[in-house]
C-alpha positions, 0 to 999 in steps of 0.5 A, a space after each residue: 525515579 524514572 520519567 514516563 517516555 513521551 510518545 506521539 502514538 495515538 495507540 497508547 493513548 486509547 482509553 476504550 474498553 478497560 483502558 489497556 491497548 492490548 484489550 483494545 486491539 483484541 476488541 478491534 480484532 474480534 469486531 472487525 464490522 464495528 471498525 470503520 474508517 471515516 467516509 472522508 478517509 475512504 474518500 481521500 484514499 479513493 482519490 489518491 489511487 485513482 491519481 496514482 493510477 492516472 499518473 502511472 497510465 501517463 508515464 507508461 504511455 509516454 515511455 518509448 518502446 524497447 525492442 527487446 529481442 532485436 530483429 531476430 528471425 522471429 523464432 524466440 526459442 533459438 538459443 543465442 551463441 556461435 552457429 
């Protein structure tokens, strides 16, 4: 006799509608307006995004400027090679 595999996934434990996970997924897909994230979760994610953007901006401002094209004559279309 085989035993049922333990799972840490909450998706398998959902007992809404008919008790079948596929039915719940279908219901969520059909009714997106009824499936809403909690205010706490959305606020947490908003704060994380703000913090991430601030860190990215700080990194960009802190970085040194690279002289990508050197000190050419200014014509970016000139081919490189022996003249």
